[in-house]
C-alpha positions in Angstrom: 0.0 0.1 0.2 1.5 3.5 -0.7 1.3 6.2 1.5 -1.2 8.4 -0.1 -3.7 5.1 0.1 -2.5 4.7 3.5 -3.5 8.1 4.7 -6.9 8.6 2.7 -8.2 5.4 4.3 -6.5 5.6 8.0 -8.8 8.6 9.2 -11.9 6.5 8.5 -10.8 4.1 11.3 -9.3 7.1 13.5 -11.2 7.7 17.2 -11.2 11.1 15.7 -13.8 10.2 12.8 -17.3 11.5 13.7 -19.1 7.9 13.3 -20.5 8.3 16.6 -18.9 4.9 17.8 -18.4 6.4 21.5 -22.0 6.1 22.3 -22.3 2.6 21.7 -21.0 -0.4 23.8 -22.2 -3.3 21.8 -23.8 -4.7 24.3 -20.6 -4.6 27.0 -22.7 -2.4 29.3 -25.3 -4.7 30.0 -22.9 -7.6 30.3 -21.2 -5.5 32.9 -24.1 -4.8 34.8 -25.4 -8.6 34.4 -22.0 -9.7 36.0 -20.7 -11.7 32.8 -17.6 -8.9 32.6 -16.0 -7.6 35.9 -12.5 -7.3 35.1 -9.8 -7.4 32.3 -9.5 -11.0 32.0 -13.3 -11.4 31.5 -13.2 -8.5 29.3 -10.5 -10.3 27.1 -12.4 -13.4 27.0 -16.1 -11.7 26.1 -13.9 -9.8 23.2 -12.3 -12.7 21.7 -15.5 -14.8 21.5 -17.0 -12.1 20.0 -14.3 -11.6 17.4 -13.7 -15.4 16.6 -17.5 -16.5 16.9 -19.5 -13.5 15.7 -17.6 -10.9 13.9 -15.1 -12.4 12.4 -17.4 -15.0 10.4 -20.1 -12.4 9.6 -18.6 -8.5 9.8 -15.3 -9.6 8.8 -16.4 -11.4 5.8 -18.6 -8.9 4.5 -16.0 -6.1 5.1 -13.8 -8.4 2.6 -16.4 -8.4 0.3 -17.2 -4.8 0.4 -13.3 -4.0 -0.2 -13.1 -5.9 -3.1 -16.5 -4.2 -4.5 -14.7 -0.9 -3.7 -11.7 -1.9 -5.5 -13.1 -3.3 -8.8 -16.0 -0.6 -8.9 -18.9 -2.6 -8.3 -21.2 -1.2 -5.6 -23.7 -4.1 -6.4 -21.5 -6.5 -4.7 -21.5 -4.3 -1.7 -25.1 -3.7 -1.6 -25.7 -7.8 -1.7 -23.5 -8.3 1.3 -25.3 -5.2 3.1 -28.5 -7.1 3.1 -27.2 -10.4 3.9 -25.3 -8.7 7.2 -28.6 -7.0 7.9 -30.4 -10.2 8.1 -27.6 -11.8 10.4 -27.7 -9.3 13.0 -30.5 -10.3 15.4 -30.3 -7.5 17.8 -32.2 -4.1 16.9 -30.2 -1.9 18.9 -26.9 -2.9 17.3 -28.4 -3.4 13.7 -29.4 0.3 13.8 -26.0 1.1 15.6 -24.3 -0.5 12.7 -26.5 1.6 10.2 -25.9 4.9 11.8 -21.9 4.6 12.1 -22.1 3.3 8.5 -24.0 6.1 7.3 -21.5 8.3 8.5 -18.8 6.8 7.1 -20.1 6.5 3.7 -21.7 10.1 3.3 -18.1 11.7 4.3 -16.3 9.3 1.9 -18.5 10.1 -0.9 -18.5 13.7 -0.4 -14.6 13.8 0.3 -12.9 11.1 -1.6 -13.0 12.4 -5.3 -12.6 10.2 -8.1 -14.4 7.1 -6.7 -17.7 6.4 -8.4 -18.2 3.3 -6.5 -18.6 5.2 -3.4 -21.4 7.7 -4.6 -23.3 5.1 -6.3 -23.3 3.1 -2.8 -24.0 6.2 -1.0 -27.1 6.9 -3.6 -28.5 3.5 -3.1 -28.2 4.1 0.7 -30.3 7.0 0.3 -32.7 5.5 -1.7 -33.2 3.0 1.3 -31.8 0.3 -1.3 -29.2 -0.9 1.0 -28.8 -0.4 4.9 -25.5 1.0 5.2 -23.8 -1.2 7.7 -20.6 -0.1 9.3 -18.2 -3.0 7.9 -19.4 -2.6 4.5 -19.4 1.0 4.4 -15.8 1.1 5.8 -15.0 -1.9 3.3 -16.1 -0.3 0.0 -14.3 3.2 1.3 -11.0 1.4 2.0 -10.9 -0.9 -1.1 -11.5 2.3 -2.8 -8.9 3.8 -1.5 -6.8 1.2 -2.6 -6.4 -1.2 0.7 -6.4 -5.0 0.7 -9.0 -6.6 1.4 -7.1 -8.2 4.3 -6.2 -4.6 5.7 -9.5 -3.4 5.4 -10.7 -6.3 7.6 -8.0 -5.9 10.1 -8.7 -2.2 10.2 -12.6 -2.8 10.9 -11.7 -5.6 13.5 -9.0 -3.4 15.2 -11.5 -0.4 15.2 -13.6 -2.8 17.1 -11.9 -3.9 19.9 -10.6 -0.3 20.2 -13.9 0.8 20.5 -15.0 -2.2 23.2 -11.6 -1.4 25.2 -12.9 2.6 25.3 -16.4 1.8 26.6 -14.7 -0.7 29.2 -13.1 2.1 30.4 -15.8 3.9 31.1 -17.8 0.6 33.0 -14.9 -1.1 34.6 -11.9 -0.3 36.9 -9.7 -0.3 33.6 -6.8 1.9 33.0 -5.3 3.0 29.5 -2.1 0.9 30.0 -4.1 -2.3 30.7 -6.5 -1.5 27.8 -3.3 -1.2 25.6 -2.1 -4.4 26.7 -5.5 -6.0 25.9 -5.3 -4.7 22.5 -1.4 -5.9 22.1 -2.7 -9.3 23.1 -5.8 -9.4 20.4 -3.2 -8.3 17.5 -2.7 -11.9 16.6 -6.2 -12.6 16.4 -7.0 -9.9 14.3 -4.2 -10.7 12.0 -5.3 -14.3 11.8 -9.1 -13.5 11.2 -8.2 -10.9 8.4 -6.4 -13.9 6.5 -9.2 -16.2 7.2 -12.1 -14.1 6.1 -12.8 -14.9 2.7 -16.4 -15.4 1.0 -16.3 -19.3 0.8 -19.7 -19.7 2.4 -22.6 -17.4 3.2 -22.2 -15.1 6.3 -22.5 -17.1 9.9 -22.1 -16.2 13.7 -22.2 -17.8 16.8 -21.8 -15.4 19.9 -25.1 -16.4 21.7 -23.9 -14.5 24.9 -23.0 -11.2 23.3 -26.1 -11.2 21.5 -28.3 -11.9 24.2 -26.6 -9.0 26.4 -26.9 -6.9 23.3 -30.7 -7.4 23.0 -31.0 -6.9 27.2 -29.4 -3.2 26.5 -32.6 -1.5 26.0 -34.0 -2.9 29.4 -31.5 -1.6 31.9 -32.6 0.9 34.3 -29.7 3.2 33.4 -27.5 3.5 30.6 -24.3 5.2 29.5 -24.7 4.1 26.0 -27.2 3.7 23.1 -26.4 -0.1 22.5 
């Protein structure tokens, strides 16, 4: 990847990008209140299960397909996998959060990245409500259009997700920045492996029942810091 491609895509996965991820915990808040996650070790297990059984077989594959669509200028491929991903996301709060963040990404990408017609076509389909605009797909299309390889786009999406969960955990648990960085460092080999395995050999799948249940329980909490 050349430096221009790196810089074009990097800002879309940076915490400064206004996707609104700080407002979502992906069910972690409900898991903390439910007693399933009480410390950094339990957080590590919770996130690793989510990456391996859930996102690694669902969002990661969708991001891979979308990245190739962005690189080859085929928005229809991204739209197809976007609908498939939408049907796989069981919890309403998580589904809406993914759509909201994804729409922020593609709106800015299509507006600011000149000469990328695939982004404008995908945004137009989203605005006509012809595709949901999930974050994994929007980010995949954007990074692919910027010249990132599919594996790089998947790794970036998974790292962004893991970092977001650590950020949420620091507001929910007695977890400091150094411990958060230790957790992220420990997940890097896993993220690398998933990014290399996430190819569309089969339809999307997912098995993260604990995380899905807590994600659906979030809306029933008596008090909440996060929207999901």
